[in-house]
C-alpha positions as CSV (number, residue, x, y, z in Angstrom):
1,M,0.0,0.0,0.0
2,G,1.3,3.5,-0.9
3,Q,1.7,6.5,1.3
4,L,-1.5,7.7,3.0
5,I,-2.9,11.2,2.1
6,L,-5.8,12.7,4.0
7,V,-7.9,15.3,2.1
8,I,-10.1,17.7,4.1
9,D,-12.6,19.7,2.1
10,D,-16.3,20.5,2.6
11,S,-17.0,20.1,-1.1
12,E,-17.7,16.6,-2.3
13,F,-16.8,17.6,-5.8
14,N,-13.4,18.8,-4.8
15,L,-12.8,15.6,-2.8
16,K,-13.7,13.6,-5.9
17,V,-11.4,15.7,-8.1
18,V,-8.4,15.4,-5.7
19,R,-9.0,11.7,-5.2
20,G,-9.0,11.2,-9.0
21,M,-5.7,13.0,-9.3
22,L,-3.9,11.0,-6.6
23,N,-5.6,7.7,-6.3
24,E,-3.3,6.0,-8.8
25,Y,-0.2,6.8,-6.8
26,Y,-1.3,7.1,-3.2
27,Q,-3.7,5.7,-0.7
28,V,-6.3,8.6,-0.4
29,E,-8.8,9.1,2.4
30,C,-11.3,12.0,2.2
31,V,-13.3,13.8,5.0
32,N,-15.6,16.8,4.6
33,S,-15.0,18.6,7.9
34,G,-12.4,19.4,10.6
35,E,-14.3,17.3,13.1
36,A,-14.3,14.3,10.8
37,A,-10.6,14.9,10.2
38,F,-9.7,14.6,13.9
39,A,-11.9,11.6,14.3
40,F,-9.9,10.0,11.5
41,L,-6.6,11.1,13.0
42,S,-7.4,9.4,16.3
43,E,-7.3,6.1,14.4
44,K,-4.6,6.7,11.6
45,T,-1.7,9.0,10.9
46,P,-1.4,10.1,7.3
47,D,1.9,10.9,5.6
48,L,0.4,14.2,4.2
49,I,-2.7,16.3,4.7
50,L,-4.4,18.4,2.0
51,L,-6.5,21.0,3.8
52,D,-9.2,23.3,2.4
53,L,-8.9,26.8,3.9
54,H,-12.6,27.8,3.9
55,M,-14.9,25.4,5.6
56,P,-18.0,26.0,7.8
57,Q,-17.7,25.5,11.6
58,M,-14.0,24.7,11.7
59,D,-12.0,26.4,9.0
60,G,-8.5,25.5,7.8
61,F,-6.8,28.0,10.2
62,E,-8.4,26.3,13.2
63,V,-7.6,22.8,11.9
64,M,-3.9,23.9,11.5
65,K,-3.7,25.4,14.9
66,R,-5.1,22.2,16.5
67,L,-2.8,20.0,14.4
68,K,0.3,21.9,15.4
69,A,-0.7,21.9,19.1
70,E,-0.8,18.1,19.3
71,R,2.5,16.3,19.6
72,A,1.2,13.3,17.7
73,W,0.2,15.4,14.7
74,K,2.4,18.4,14.6
75,E,5.0,16.8,12.3
76,I,2.5,15.8,9.6
77,P,3.1,18.0,6.5
78,V,0.1,20.1,5.5
79,V,-0.7,21.6,2.1
80,M,-3.4,24.3,2.0
81,L,-6.1,24.3,-0.7
82,T,-8.1,27.4,-1.6
83,A,-9.6,29.4,-4.4
84,D,-8.8,32.5,-2.3
85,S,-6.4,35.0,-3.8
86,D,-5.8,36.9,-0.6
87,R,-2.0,37.0,0.0
88,G,-2.5,37.7,3.6
89,N,-4.2,34.3,4.1
90,E,-1.3,32.6,2.3
91,V,1.2,34.2,4.6
92,R,-0.9,33.3,7.6
93,C,-1.0,29.6,6.4
94,F,2.8,29.5,6.2
95,E,3.1,31.2,9.7
96,L,0.9,28.4,11.1
97,G,3.2,25.8,9.7
98,A,1.8,24.9,6.2
99,M,4.4,23.5,3.8
100,D,2.7,24.6,0.6
101,F,-0.3,26.4,-0.8
102,I,-2.2,25.2,-3.9
103,T,-4.7,27.5,-5.5
104,K,-8.0,26.2,-6.9
105,P,-8.9,25.2,-9.6
106,I,-6.3,22.6,-9.1
107,L,-4.2,21.3,-12.1
108,G,-3.4,17.6,-11.9
109,P,0.3,17.9,-12.8
110,V,0.7,20.7,-10.3
111,M,-0.9,18.6,-7.5
112,L,1.2,15.5,-8.3
113,Q,4.4,17.5,-8.5
114,R,3.9,19.3,-5.2
115,V,2.6,16.3,-3.3
116,G,5.5,14.2,-4.6
117,R,8.1,16.8,-3.7
118,I,6.8,17.4,-0.2
119,L,6.6,13.6,0.5
120,K,10.1,13.2,-0.8
121,L,11.4,16.0,1.4
122,T,9.6,14.6,4.4
123,R,11.1,11.2,3.9
124,L,14.5,12.8,3.5
125,Q,14.0,14.8,6.7
126,K,12.9,11.8,8.7
127,F,15.9,9.8,7.4
128,L,18.3,12.6,8.3
129,E,16.7,12.9,11.8
130,F,17.1,9.2,12.3
131,E,20.7,9.3,11.1
132,V,21.5,12.2,13.4
133,E,19.9,10.4,16.4
134,E,21.6,7.1,15.5
135,Q,25.0,8.8,15.1
136,T,24.5,10.8,18.3
137,R,23.6,7.6,20.1
138,K,26.7,5.8,18.8
139,A,28.9,8.8,19.6
140,E,27.5,8.9,23.2
141,E,28.2,5.1,23.5
142,R,31.8,5.6,22.3
143,R,32.2,8.6,24.6
144,K,31.1,6.5,27.6
145,Q,33.3,3.6,26.5
146,V,36.3,6.0,26.2
147,E,35.5,7.6,29.5
148,Q,35.2,4.3,31.2
149,L,38.4,3.1,29.7
150,S,40.2,6.3,30.7
151,E,39.0,6.0,34.2
152,E,40.1,2.4,34.4
153,I,43.5,3.4,33.1
154,M,43.7,6.2,35.6
155,K,42.9,3.8,38.4
156,T,45.5,1.3,37.2
157,L,48.1,4.1,37.0
158,A,47.1,5.2,40.5
159,S,47.5,1.7,41.8
160,T,50.9,1.4,40.1
161,I,52.0,4.6,41.7
162,D,50.8,3.6,45.2
163,A,52.4,0.2,44.8
164,K,55.9,1.9,44.8
165,D,55.3,2.7,48.5
166,R,54.3,-0.4,50.6
167,Y,52.8,1.9,53.2
168,T,50.5,4.0,51.0
169,N,48.4,1.4,49.2
170,G,45.1,3.0,48.1
171,H,46.4,6.6,48.8
172,S,45.6,8.0,45.4
173,L,42.1,6.6,45.3
174,R,41.4,7.9,48.8
175,V,42.7,11.3,48.0
176,A,40.5,11.3,44.8
177,M,37.4,10.4,46.8
178,Y,38.1,12.8,49.7
179,S,38.6,15.6,47.1
180,K,35.4,14.7,45.3
181,E,33.5,14.8,48.6
182,I,34.9,18.2,49.5
183,A,33.9,19.5,46.0
184,R,30.4,18.0,46.5
185,R,30.0,19.7,49.9
186,C,31.1,23.0,48.3
187,G,28.3,22.8,45.8
188,M,30.4,22.0,42.7
189,S,28.7,20.4,39.8
190,K,28.8,16.6,38.9
191,R,31.2,17.5,36.1
192,E,33.5,19.4,38.4
193,Q,33.4,16.6,41.0
194,K,34.4,14.1,38.3
195,E,37.3,16.3,37.1
196,I,38.7,16.7,40.6
197,Y,38.3,13.0,41.2
198,H,40.4,12.2,38.1
199,M,43.0,14.8,39.2
200,G,43.1,13.2,42.6
201,L,43.8,9.8,41.1
202,L,46.8,11.1,39.3
203,H,48.1,13.7,41.7
204,D,51.1,11.5,42.6
205,I,51.9,10.2,39.2
206,G,55.3,12.0,39.3
207,K,56.5,9.5,41.9
208,I,57.0,7.1,39.0
209,G,60.3,9.1,38.4
210,I,61.4,8.8,42.1
211,P,63.6,5.8,43.0
212,D,61.9,3.2,45.2
213,T,64.8,3.2,47.6
214,I,64.0,6.8,48.5
215,I,60.2,6.4,48.6
216,N,60.5,3.3,50.9
217,K,63.4,4.5,53.0
218,R,62.5,3.9,56.7
219,D,65.1,6.3,58.1
220,K,65.2,10.1,57.8
221,L,65.7,11.4,54.3
222,S,68.9,13.2,53.5
223,E,68.7,16.7,52.1
224,E,69.5,15.3,48.6
225,E,66.8,12.6,48.9
226,Y,64.2,15.1,50.1
227,E,65.0,17.3,47.2
228,A,64.4,14.3,44.9
229,I,61.0,13.7,46.5
230,R,60.2,17.4,45.9
231,Q,60.6,16.9,42.2
232,H,57.5,14.6,41.8
233,P,55.1,17.5,41.2
234,R,57.2,18.7,38.2
235,I,57.6,15.2,36.9
236,G,53.8,14.5,37.2
237,S,53.0,17.8,35.5
238,D,55.4,17.0,32.6
239,I,53.7,13.6,32.1
240,L,50.1,14.8,32.3
241,Q,50.3,18.0,30.3
242,T,50.7,15.9,27.1
243,I,47.2,14.5,27.5
244,Q,45.3,17.0,25.4
245,Q,42.0,15.1,25.6
246,I,41.7,15.9,29.3
247,P,42.5,19.6,29.7
248,D,44.2,20.7,33.0
249,I,44.5,17.1,34.3
250,M,48.0,18.2,35.4
251,V,46.7,20.8,37.9
252,G,46.5,18.5,40.9
253,A,49.8,16.8,40.2
254,R,51.8,20.0,39.9
255,W,50.3,22.1,42.7
256,H,49.0,19.8,45.4
257,H,52.1,20.6,47.6
258,E,51.7,24.4,47.3
259,R,50.9,26.2,50.6
260,F,48.3,28.9,51.1
261,D,51.0,31.1,52.7
262,G,53.3,30.7,49.6
263,K,55.9,28.5,51.3
264,G,55.1,25.3,49.3
265,Y,56.6,23.8,46.2
266,P,57.3,23.6,43.3
267,D,56.3,27.1,42.3
268,G,55.7,28.9,45.6
269,L,52.2,29.9,44.6
270,K,50.2,31.7,47.3
271,G,46.6,32.0,48.3
272,L,44.0,32.1,45.5
273,D,46.8,32.0,42.9
274,I,46.9,28.2,43.6
275,P,44.3,26.6,41.4
276,E,41.1,25.7,43.3
277,Y,41.3,22.0,42.5
278,A,44.9,21.9,43.7
279,R,43.9,23.6,47.0
280,I,41.2,20.9,47.5
281,I,43.6,18.0,46.7
282,G,46.2,19.5,49.0
283,V,43.8,19.3,51.9
284,A,42.7,15.7,51.0
285,D,46.3,14.6,50.5
286,A,47.4,15.9,53.9
287,Y,44.4,14.3,55.6
288,D,45.2,10.9,54.0
289,A,48.9,11.2,54.9
290,M,47.9,11.7,58.6
291,T,45.3,8.9,58.6
292,S,47.5,6.3,56.9
293,K,50.2,4.1,58.5
294,R,53.7,5.1,57.7
295,S,57.1,3.3,58.1
296,Y,57.9,5.7,61.0
297,R,54.5,5.9,62.7
298,D,51.0,4.5,63.0
299,I,47.7,6.2,62.0
300,L,47.3,9.5,63.9
301,P,44.4,9.8,66.3
302,Q,41.4,11.6,64.8
303,E,41.6,14.5,67.3
304,V,45.3,15.1,66.3
305,V,44.4,15.1,62.6
306,R,41.6,17.6,63.3
307,S,43.9,19.8,65.3
308,E,46.5,19.8,62.5
309,L,44.0,20.9,59.9
310,E,42.6,23.5,62.2
311,N,46.1,24.9,62.9
312,G,47.0,24.8,59.2
313,K,44.0,26.9,58.0
314,G,45.3,30.0,56.2
315,S,49.0,28.9,56.4
316,Q,49.3,25.4,54.9
317,F,45.7,25.0,53.7
318,D,43.0,27.1,52.1
319,P,40.8,27.9,55.1
320,V,37.5,27.2,53.3
321,F,38.5,23.7,52.1
322,A,40.2,22.9,55.4
323,E,37.0,23.7,57.2
324,V,35.0,21.4,54.9
325,M,37.5,18.6,55.7
326,I,37.1,19.3,59.4
327,Q,33.3,19.0,59.0
328,M,33.8,15.7,57.3
329,I,35.9,14.6,60.3
330,D,33.2,15.8,62.7
331,D,30.6,13.7,60.8
332,D,32.9,10.7,61.0
333,I,32.0,9.8,64.6
334,R,33.5,6.3,64.5
335,Y,36.7,7.4,62.6
336,T,36.1,5.1,59.7
337,M,37.2,7.7,57.1
338,K,40.8,6.5,57.1
339,E,43.0,4.1,55.1
340,K,41.2,0.9,54.0
341,D,38.1,1.4,56.2
342,W,36.5,4.1,54.0
343,L,37.0,3.0,50.4
344,P,34.4,0.1,50.1
345,K,31.6,2.4,51.3
346,Q,32.1,5.0,48.6
347,E,30.9,5.2,45.1
348,V,32.2,7.5,42.4
């Protein structure tokens, strides 16, 4: 069966003429009023509507308004039919959404050409819309796959980094999650939370370039060894700044050891000159360092950690983000937000 065309005209003669012009090529249904048209539309959806402008009770303008107001019908192409030569009516029809305007008396070749052209354009438009939706869907699937792969790679890198130090297993993941929680509590968007989470995962990537003998040394570091450790922000920044697909991913790696008072490293940035994400990661990193077991000490008591953060506000730490971390401590009544205890309970 061919494409379905609905003809709406109060003249039986006009309906018969139009049917005769189109019946050989299309499936044609005819109704003689707007009311009858909407009764038909409740049962079937035509590919095209030919609509008479001047009809009693409900004229073509009213039919058009109602068609375009209904989601199920608004995309059906409409061609107006009239013997009226008023240009104002023609303009109004197009403003209401008509695709074409055919003047009576109707010539068969004109009718066939215009109907065929509009149906072809409509098919093409639907095809293009489908293709756009399909390509958009595929692109979104690819984006999610790449994002998932990227996150898995980041987690693997973080685990590799942490494995260099037998005492800090899970450190990068915890710092990432603490940072994300600080960002959430500060009202940052989901996108911003994910960005800082990724930065937190890779904030210590520069330790790849530090010898294991220095990282795992149980005794006090020499001045030369300590200076080698201090190079890991620069090394991490150099590694990450080549990743163009994730802009600014190097921010956390380079500046998480800067201090709010300007006495940090590697660049001696001060106050709000330190990027916001780095200020958050710096607080999270310090918290995890204090709440993790080290070769030279056990996990610090929660009250000591809280006191250190309180005393460091405005000097070592951004006072706003340090205060948020302190609130997180106060909410952690059982002191489970430390080392391995906290990770299984969190979701990214």
